[in-house]
MIPAVO-276181 format. One record per residue (C-alpha): residue number from 1; residue in three letters; x, y, z. Coordinates in steps of 0.05 Angstrom, whole numbers, plus 32768, in hexadecimal, padded with zeros to 4 digits. Example, Ala and Ser with C-alpha at 12.3 -4.5 7.8 and 13.67 -1.06 7.14 Angstrom:
+-----+------+------+------+------+
:  nr : rest :   xx :   yy :   zz :
+-----+------+------+------+------+
:   1 :  ALA : 80F6 : 7FA6 : 809C :
:   2 :  SER : 8111 : 7FEB : 808F :
+-----+------+------+------+------+
***
This chain:
+-----+------+------+------+------+
:  nr : rest :   xx :   yy :   zz :
+-----+------+------+------+------+
:   1 :  UNK : 7E23 : 82D9 : 7DFE :
:   2 :  UNK : 7E03 : 82CF : 7E42 :
:   3 :  UNK : 7DF3 : 8272 : 7E23 :
:   4 :  UNK : 7E36 : 827B : 7E09 :
:   5 :  UNK : 7E54 : 8286 : 7E50 :
:   6 :  UNK : 7E16 : 825F : 7E75 :
:   7 :  UNK : 7E24 : 821D : 7E40 :
:   8 :  UNK : 7E81 : 8233 : 7E51 :
:   9 :  UNK : 7E74 : 822A : 7EA6 :
:  10 :  UNK : 7E35 : 81EA : 7EA0 :
:  11 :  UNK : 7E78 : 81D0 : 7E7F :
:  12 :  UNK : 7EA6 : 81E3 : 7EAE :
:  13 :  UNK : 7E83 : 81BD : 7EF4 :
:  14 :  UNK : 7E79 : 8178 : 7EC4 :
:  15 :  UNK : 7EBB : 8178 : 7EB1 :
:  16 :  UNK : 7EC6 : 8186 : 7EFA :
:  17 :  UNK : 7EA0 : 8152 : 7F1C :
:  18 :  UNK : 7EC0 : 811E : 7EE1 :
:  19 :  UNK : 7EFF : 8130 : 7F02 :
:  20 :  UNK : 7EE9 : 812B : 7F47 :
:  21 :  UNK : 7ECB : 80E8 : 7F37 :
:  22 :  UNK : 7EFD : 80B8 : 7F09 :
:  23 :  UNK : 7F30 : 80D2 : 7F4C :
:  24 :  UNK : 7F0C : 80A9 : 7F87 :
:  25 :  UNK : 7F10 : 805F : 7F81 :
:  26 :  UNK : 7EF5 : 8028 : 7FB7 :
:  27 :  UNK : 7F30 : 8012 : 7FEA :
:  28 :  UNK : 7F57 : 7FDE : 7FBD :
:  29 :  UNK : 7F88 : 7FBF : 7FF7 :
:  30 :  UNK : 7FBB : 7FAC : 7FB3 :
:  31 :  UNK : 7FB0 : 7FFA : 7F9E :
:  32 :  UNK : 7FBE : 8017 : 7FDF :
:  33 :  UNK : 8000 : 7FEF : 7FE4 :
:  34 :  UNK : 801F : 7FF8 : 7FAB :
:  35 :  UNK : 8016 : 8036 : 7F96 :
:  36 :  UNK : 800F : 806E : 7FD7 :
:  37 :  UNK : 800A : 80A8 : 7FA1 :
:  38 :  UNK : 7FC6 : 8094 : 7F98 :
:  39 :  UNK : 7FAB : 808A : 7FD7 :
:  40 :  UNK : 7F87 : 80CC : 7FDE :
:  41 :  UNK : 7F5E : 80B0 : 7FA8 :
:  42 :  UNK : 7F44 : 8073 : 7FD1 :
:  43 :  UNK : 7F43 : 8099 : 8018 :
:  44 :  UNK : 7EFC : 80B2 : 800D :
:  45 :  UNK : 7ED7 : 8069 : 8006 :
:  46 :  UNK : 7EFE : 8052 : 8049 :
:  47 :  UNK : 7EDC : 808D : 806E :
:  48 :  UNK : 7E9F : 8082 : 8052 :
:  49 :  UNK : 7E91 : 803F : 8054 :
:  50 :  UNK : 7EB7 : 8037 : 8092 :
:  51 :  UNK : 7ECD : 7FFF : 807B :
:  52 :  UNK : 7F07 : 800B : 80BC :
:  53 :  UNK : 7EDB : 800E : 80F6 :
:  54 :  UNK : 7EEA : 7FDE : 8119 :
:  55 :  UNK : 7F1D : 7FB6 : 8107 :
:  56 :  UNK : 7F52 : 7FA7 : 8131 :
:  57 :  UNK : 7FA2 : 7FC6 : 8130 :
:  58 :  UNK : 7FCB : 7F90 : 8115 :
:  59 :  UNK : 7F89 : 7F87 : 80E8 :
:  60 :  UNK : 7F8D : 7FD3 : 80C9 :
:  61 :  UNK : 7FE0 : 7FC9 : 80C3 :
:  62 :  UNK : 7FCD : 7F82 : 8097 :
:  63 :  UNK : 7FA0 : 7FA6 : 806F :
:  64 :  UNK : 7FC7 : 7FF2 : 8061 :
:  65 :  UNK : 8011 : 7FD6 : 8072 :
:  66 :  UNK : 803B : 8000 : 809C :
:  67 :  UNK : 8028 : 8052 : 80BA :
:  68 :  UNK : 8050 : 8083 : 80BD :
:  69 :  UNK : 806D : 8095 : 8100 :
:  70 :  UNK : 8043 : 80C6 : 8126 :
:  71 :  UNK : 8061 : 80F7 : 815D :
:  72 :  UNK : 8011 : 8104 : 8174 :
:  73 :  UNK : 7FF7 : 80F8 : 81BA :
:  74 :  UNK : 7FC0 : 80DC : 81DC :
:  75 :  UNK : 7F96 : 80AC : 81AA :
:  76 :  UNK : 7FAB : 806B : 818E :
:  77 :  UNK : 7FAD : 807C : 814C :
:  78 :  UNK : 7FCD : 806B : 8104 :
:  79 :  UNK : 7FDD : 80A9 : 80D3 :
:  80 :  UNK : 7FE0 : 808D : 8088 :
:  81 :  UNK : 7FFE : 80BD : 8059 :
:  82 :  UNK : 7FD5 : 80D2 : 8013 :
:  83 :  UNK : 7FFE : 80F2 : 7FF4 :
:  84 :  UNK : 7FDF : 8132 : 7FD0 :
:  85 :  UNK : 7F9D : 8130 : 7FA1 :
:  86 :  UNK : 7F9F : 8151 : 7F5A :
:  87 :  UNK : 7F81 : 819D : 7F61 :
:  88 :  UNK : 7F6C : 81D5 : 7F3B :
:  89 :  UNK : 7F88 : 81FE : 7F78 :
:  90 :  UNK : 7FC2 : 81EB : 7FA9 :
:  91 :  UNK : 7FB9 : 81AC : 7FBF :
:  92 :  UNK : 7FCB : 8198 : 800A :
:  93 :  UNK : 7FEC : 8150 : 802F :
:  94 :  UNK : 7FAC : 8132 : 8033 :
:  95 :  UNK : 7FAF : 80F4 : 806F :
:  96 :  UNK : 7F82 : 80B9 : 808D :
:  97 :  UNK : 7F85 : 80B8 : 80D5 :
:  98 :  UNK : 7F73 : 8078 : 80F7 :
:  99 :  UNK : 7F5A : 807A : 8143 :
: 100 :  UNK : 7F59 : 8042 : 8171 :
: 101 :  UNK : 7F3A : 8036 : 81AB :
: 102 :  UNK : 7F52 : 7FFC : 81DA :
: 103 :  UNK : 7F74 : 7FE4 : 819A :
: 104 :  UNK : 7F32 : 7FE4 : 8169 :
: 105 :  UNK : 7F26 : 801C : 8139 :
: 106 :  UNK : 7EF5 : 804B : 8151 :
: 107 :  UNK : 7EFC : 8080 : 811A :
: 108 :  UNK : 7F1F : 8098 : 80D8 :
: 109 :  UNK : 7F31 : 80DF : 80C0 :
: 110 :  UNK : 7F3C : 80EB : 807F :
: 111 :  UNK : 7F6B : 812B : 808B :
: 112 :  UNK : 7F85 : 8163 : 8068 :
: 113 :  UNK : 7FC8 : 8192 : 807C :
: 114 :  UNK : 7FDD : 81CC : 8067 :
+-----+------+------+------+------+
***
């Protein structure tokens, strides 16, 4: 009985890892612009590989398209909605927040909202 339970647990973990890795893609400008519902799959690549750091605001707008209107005050920024990633649990709306200093990208944040 113990071996059977352990086997099922290992299989569940392997399936989970495979599903997670399938849902992560490298950034592709055409897919980003043409299929907004799959943007969440590219967000990790953009953040971890710092693909936008150092780019000008106009370059970001050319690569990613128009951003969502934001009422946040403070730093100059753009917000791109990523949608909801598939999840076994209740998923949250995700956004990519790009912060600028002197018209240059200084930080990119992958935000998960309630």
